[in-house]
Structure formats: structure tokens, C-alpha cells
C-alpha positions in Angstrom: -5.3 0.7 0.5 -6.1 2.1 -2.9 -3.6 4.0 -5.0 -4.5 6.6 -7.7 -4.7 5.2 -11.3 -1.3 4.6 -12.8 0.3 3.7 -9.5 0.7 0.2 -8.0 2.4 -1.5 -5.2 5.5 -3.5 -6.0 8.7 -4.7 -4.3 12.3 -3.7 -4.8 15.3 -6.1 -5.2 15.5 -6.4 -1.4 11.8 -7.4 -1.2 10.7 -4.1 0.4 7.4 -2.6 -0.6 7.4 0.3 -3.1 5.0 2.4 -5.1 5.6 1.9 -8.8 4.6 4.1 -11.8 3.0 3.1 -15.1 6.4 2.1 -16.4 7.0 -0.3 -13.5 9.8 1.7 -12.0 9.8 2.2 -8.3 8.9 5.8 -7.4 9.3 5.5 -3.7 9.8 3.0 -0.9 7.0 2.4 1.5 7.6 1.6 5.1 5.9 -1.7 6.0 4.5 -0.2 9.2 2.5 2.3 7.2 0.9 -0.5 5.2 0.1 -2.4 8.4 -1.4 0.7 10.0 -3.6 1.3 6.9 -4.7 -2.3 6.9 -5.6 -2.1 10.6 -7.6 1.1 10.1 -9.5 -0.5 7.2 -10.4 -3.5 9.4 -11.6 -1.3 12.2 -13.7 0.8 9.7 -15.3 -2.3 8.2 -16.1 -3.7 11.7 -17.8 -0.4 12.7 -19.9 -0.5 9.5 -20.9 -4.1 10.2 -22.3 -3.2 13.6 
């Protein structure tokens, strides 16, 4: 999953995924299930392209 320029994935003190800004501060927490869903969709799309 790609983020717009200036944003990146990070982790908070509890180890949960977050989206961070250019300054490295967490902007929002990301639910792990959303990341897993995005990864699964990407795998399926790559599989369809390969066929």
C-alpha cells in the first residue's frame, strides 16, 4: 500500500501501526486488519495480472 508523499507508516509506543507525517509524529493509528486487507487485495490483483 502506497501513501502520498510526506506520509509514512510507523509504530506508536505500543507497537501499533500508525501513519506519520514529515516530522515523524503520528497522525493517526491504523487498524492492522485494514493493512492485512490491503495486502490481500494487492496479492489477488498481482495474481490476476500474472494469469
